[in-house]
C-alpha positions, -999 to +999 in steps of 0.1 A: -031-022-179+004-029-164+029-057-159+038-073-127+073-062-117+098-091-116+124-097-089+157-080-094+182-104-109+220-104-112+242-122-137+258-154-124+288-173-137+265-198-154+244-171-171+276-153-182+290-185-196+258-193-214+257-158-230+293-162-242+285-196-257+255-182-276+277-153-289+303-178-301+275-195-322+262-162-335+229-168-316+213-138-299+201-144-263+166-137-254+165-102-238+160-102-200+131-077-195+131-078-157+150-046-154+127-028-178+095-037-159+102-010-133+101+023-152+127+049-146+114+077-123+106+111-138+106+127-104+120+119-069+105+130-035+127+124-005+117+114+031+125+149+044+092+161+028+068+147+054+037+156+073+015+136+097-021+149+091-047+148+064-059+182+053-065+201+020-044+230+035-011+211+036+010+225+008+023+202-019+060+192-019+060+181-056+039+189-087+037+163-115+017+157-146-007+129-150+012+097-161+043+106-142+065+080-126+076+091-091+103+077-068+092+082-032+113+076-001+095+071+032+104+071+069+093+044+094+060+050+111+073+066+143+092+094+125+124+085+142+110+080+178+118+043+177+154+034+168+178+005+171+187+017+206+151+020+219+143-002+249+110-014+261+107+011+290+110+040+265+079+029+245+057+048+270+073+080+257+062+075+221+041+105+210+012+092+189+008+128+176+039+122+155+028+088+142+027+083+104+053+105+088+038+107+053+059+117+023+041+143+002+017+158-007+021+153-044+000+177-066-011+160-098-019+183-126-054+179-140-068+161-110-101+176-098-128+166-074-149+138-089-119+123-107-100+091-098-063+090-091-048+057-103-016+049-084+003+019-099+029+005-075+057-007-096+083-014-070+087-013-032+121-019-016+130-022+021+157+004+030+169-006+064+163-016+100+127-021+111+107-028+143+075-043+157+060-034+191+031-039+215+021-004+226-002-004+257-037+007+248-032+001+211-041-030+191-070-054+185-065-071+219-053-041+238-073-051+269-054-084+271-019-073+261-012-044+285+026-046+288+050-030+262+072-052+240+096-045+212+117-064+187+141-049+161+147-065+127+181-058+111+175-056+073+197-045+045+185-025+015+165-047-008+161-075+018+136-103+009+133-121+043+141-116+079+145-137+110+118-134+136+138-157+159+163-185+154+135-209+143+112-186+123+120-167+091+095-143+076+093-135+039+091-098+032+063-084+011+067-046+015+039-021+010+027+012+022+003+010+051-009+046+045-016+059+011-043+084+001-053+118-012-062+148+008-098+151+021-119+181+014-115+197+048-094+225+063-092+205+096-060+187+104-072+151+107-051+125+124-038+097+102-048+067+124-082+056+109-089+046+073-113+070+054-129+075+020-096+093+009-076+061+017-053+068+046-043+041+071-057+011+052-029-013+062-038-034+032-009-057+024-022-065-011-015-029-022+020-039-030+041-040-061+019-050-090-013-034-077-030-003-090-050+016-064-079+039-073-086+069-051-116+092-054-102+127-058-116+152-033-095+184-038-077+200-067-045+183-075-055+152-054-025+158-030-013+122-028+007+112+003+023+079+013+040+064+043+037+039+072+057+015+051+056-022+062+082-049+054+058-077+065+023-078+078-006-102+081-042-093+072-055-073+102-022-061+117-038-073+150-010-064+175-009-028+164+023-028+142+038-046+112+076-046+107+078-008+104+107+002+082+118+029+057+112+022+020+118+033-016+088+031-038+083+037-075+047+048-084+030+057-116+003+083-111-026+089-135-058+110-135-089+091-147-126+098-150-146+083-121-172+068-144-186+044-118-187+070-090-162+050-068-166+064-033-138+045-014-105+031-026-105+001-049-075-018-064-066-044-089-037-066-101-034-088-132-051-116-111-081-099-093-102-069-088-108-057-052-129-032-033-126-018+002-151-007+028-143+011+061-166+013+092-165+012+129-174-025+129-162-054+109-198-063+100-206-030+085-172-027+067-179-062+052-214-052+041-200-021+024-173-040+006-199-065-006-221-037-019-192-021-037-183-054-054-219-059-065-218-024-080-185-032-099-199-065-113-231-049-125-213-019-141-183-037-156-196-072-163-232-067-171-247-088-143-280-082-126-277-073-090-290-107-080-264-124-102-237-102-088-247-109-052-246-146-058-213-144-076-198-126-047-209-156-025-193-181-049-160-165-058-156-133-037-130-134-009-137-111+021-104-101+038-101-083+071-075-059+060-072-038+092-085-041+128-058-023+146-074+011+147-103+001+170-131+009+165-121+016+128-120-014+105-112-020+069-125-050+050-117-058+013-132-082-012-113-098-040-128-114-072-105-133-095-103-121-130-097-156-144-135-163-142-143-138-168-141-146-205-128-121-230-153-094-239 
């Protein structure tokens, strides 16, 4: 359905010399398609267009047709409360009511309740300085780590790695920790837990090359995105990733929800994946397993018994998020390579 985006490349003296040599021999070089794999945006939405709640009443900041490619700029998660000058004693002043500045909403023409919104992530680029913290009372081991802590991470635009300390270097795999559509409610819901509309899933696999499917709950879908992370492990156990501003290129398409998908699912060229949220890891894992069984039965013609056993043989359960105790998100991946052509 889509091609994985390639890393950005720049001509070197060697490649330039090789091109000149080919030209002298009247030989055409093989075109470098890396630049064309990230489509040019049709629309741009800047990081000044933000909100920090989920509600059907939040007005859209941009309207696009189905199939549009949108460039989205995001803020870091604290909405400017944590900066390069923030010291550990100031973390107690962080207002959780401002957490998760989300860019959007984006109204997608033709999207109605009962549809799916397919969001293909073509590119995600780090756009500057980031941070990670321990905030007292927040995180998977909040009862054990009760003192505040902070570390800043200097990063240039487009950075691909960052130093954790003088002995540890972390490769960057940026993605949006929060991505979702508006829920069918007039209430102003906080963004902290994951929900059926998506939200704070903190799923590091929803990066460039993935298409995420959201069940549409309101007219226009009202897609929002933020809480962008430069690096994060499955679970985000301490409470934060490397929180940093980003530039994303997304392709947004309205689809029929023929399988009745109830919670976000996603895929890449290599695997299909489902998510399940709950207030315990056990129940979230059970939901994810059931959703994968449903997918295998509907899309690959298996019986439920066959699908259940196949999940045991090749399905990988991943603890995507534990940080929002008691809210948990568990995903299951099944590799596409096991399926023959149909």
